[in-house]
N, C-alpha and C positions, 0 to 999 in steps of 0.2 A: 105578075104571078110570082116572080123571084122575091119581090119585097113582101109579099103575102107570106110566103114560106118562111122567109127570114123572120118575120114578126111572130109567127105562130110556131116556130121551131121549139122553144122551150115546153110549150104546152104539149105539142106533138110528142116530144121526147118523154114527157111524164106520162102521157097516156099509153104510148107504146111500151114503155117499161112496165107499166101496171098490167098490160095484157100479158106480157112474157112472165112477169112475176106470179101471175095467177094460176100458173101451172104447178098444181101442188104434187110434187113428185113423190111424196110419202104415200099418197093414195094412189097414184098412177103406178108406181113401182109395185106396190102391194098387190094391186089388181093384176098386173102383169105376171107376177110370180105366185098368184093364187094364194095370197096370204090374207088374213083377216084386215078389215079396214082400221088403220090405225087410230081413227077417231072413236072406236068402240071398246077400246081396252087401255090399260095403264092410266096414263094422264089425260088420254083423249086428244093430245096434242099431235097434229100431223106433221112430224118432223123425224128426223134420223134417229134421235135418242129414243123415241117411243117405238119406232120400227124395229129397233133393236130388242126391244122386249118381246117381239114376235118369235124370237129365237133365231132369226135369220140375219147373221152378220153381213153377208153379201147385199141383202136387200137394203140394210142400214147404210153400207158404204157407198152404194150406188145413189140412194136417196141423198146422202150428204154431199157427194161430188155434183149431182145434178142440181141441187138447190144452190150450191155455190156457183155453178157454172152459169145458171140464169141470171144471177146478179152481175157477174163478170161480162156476160154476153150483151146485156142491155146497155151497160156503159161502153163497151168496145164498139158495138154497132152504132150507137149514137155519135160516138167520136168520129167514126169512119164516114157516116152518112151525112153529118152536118154540113161540112164543106162542100159536099157534092150536091146539096140540095139548095145551096146558095144562102146558107145561114150567115148572118153578120158576124164579125169578130167578136162583138159584145154578146151576142147570143151563143157562140160557140163556147164561151167560158162557163156557161150554164148548162148547155145541153146535155153533156155526159152525166153530170152530177143529177140532174133532175130524172134522167132516164133511170139512173140507179136508185134514186129515191122512189121512183114509180115502181120498179121491180120489187122493192122492200115492202111497199104498200100492197102490192099484189099478193105477196107471200103472206102477209098478216090477214089480208081480207080478199081471198081469191074470188074473183068474178064466176068462175066455172064451178066452184064448190061451195056455193051458199054463203060465201064470205066468212067461212069458218077455217082459218088458216093457222100456220105454226107461229113460233116465236121469232123466226127471222135471223138467228145467229149465222147459220151457213150462208144465207143470201147476203146478209151485211157483209161478211167476209169476202164474198165474191165481189161486191160493190167497191170495197175498199182496194182490193186487188186490181180492179179495173182503173180506178181513179189514181191510184198511186201504189204500185207493187211493193215498194218499200214500206209504206205505212201499213198496207195489208199484212205483209210478213212480220212486221213488228207487233201488230195486234194479234195475229194468230200465235206467235211465239209467247206472248203474255198469257193467252188461254192456256197453252200447252203447260207453261211454267206453274200456273196456278193449280190447273187440274192434277198435275204431276205431285204436287206437294200436298194438296188438301183432299183430292179424290172427288171433288164435287163438280159436276159439269156446269151446274147453274151458278155457282160462285164464280168459275173461270169465266163464264160469259158476262157476268155483272162487272167483273174488275176489267176484262177487256173492253167492254163497252164504255167504261168510265175512263180508261185511259186513251182510247182512240182519238177523241177530239183534242187532247192535251198534246198527244204525239203530233198531231197534224199542225196545231198553231205554234207550238214551241220548236219544232224541228224544221218544218216546211213552210212556216208562215201562214198568214190568213189568206185564203182564196175564196172563190165561189163555193167550193166543196165544204168549206169549214161548217157553214149553217146546216147543210144536208147531213154531214156526219153528226152534229149535235142532236139533230131531230132523230136520227136513227138509233143514237145512244140512248136518248131519252125514252123512246118507245120500246126498246130491248129491256130496259129496267122496268118499265111498266108492264110489259108481257110477262116478266118474271116475278111479279108481286106475290103469287102464290108460293113460289120457290122461296122467296125471301122470308115468308112467314114460317115455312118449314126449316129453314136454316136457323132462324132464331129459336125455334122450338126444338132443334135437334132431331128432327124426324126426316130431313132430306136424305134420299138414298145417295149412296156413294157410287162412283164409277166402278162397274165390275161386280157390284153386289147384285145376288140374284133375287128377283122379286117376282111375286105371282102376277099373272096378267089378269088383274081384276077388271071386270067389265065396268065402264063408266057410267054414271047416271046421266040423264039428259042435261041436268045442270052443269055437270063437270065438263061434258062435251062442248058447252057453250064457252068455256073459259079460254 
């Protein structure tokens, strides 16, 4: 039994992380606070930035914290449970990273919300904090610096996503988490493709700018 668990530990971590990550807190918090579904206005993206467009800063902050926390929790729980379930030393190197990747996948394609998820910035930050707190803090600091100078949340996310794999490899060397971080970074860039087009066109909204809560079309909601 122990050998079976050890062999299956990475797969179990990935699946368990996905189930945790599938909790779309933008939708859950909005429902709890009796706000409109974030998938029906603004960008249609169920994330903290779009929840902020509802006019409720507390809801956006709670969403941001919980989205990050689920990424961190998936990694931390996997790191804690792995040895107690008899996972091999080789598997233990991969279990936390795969749990984090699963949580990130869950946020992007949530099982409980018809696979329509957010862009994963906060969840990715939580995963990085769980894997390596210093790496997570360095990446978050990068986001804050870019956001402070240029006032574009999307640009800050893209730059932070680009730098995270380099920080990991150049400062902390290559480990099992390096490939996982690269995959998350590439997916983050891909999920921001519409924002990249707006940045190039000069039509991207800046942080703090007031914008109307326009209802999204069914096509926009699928992005």
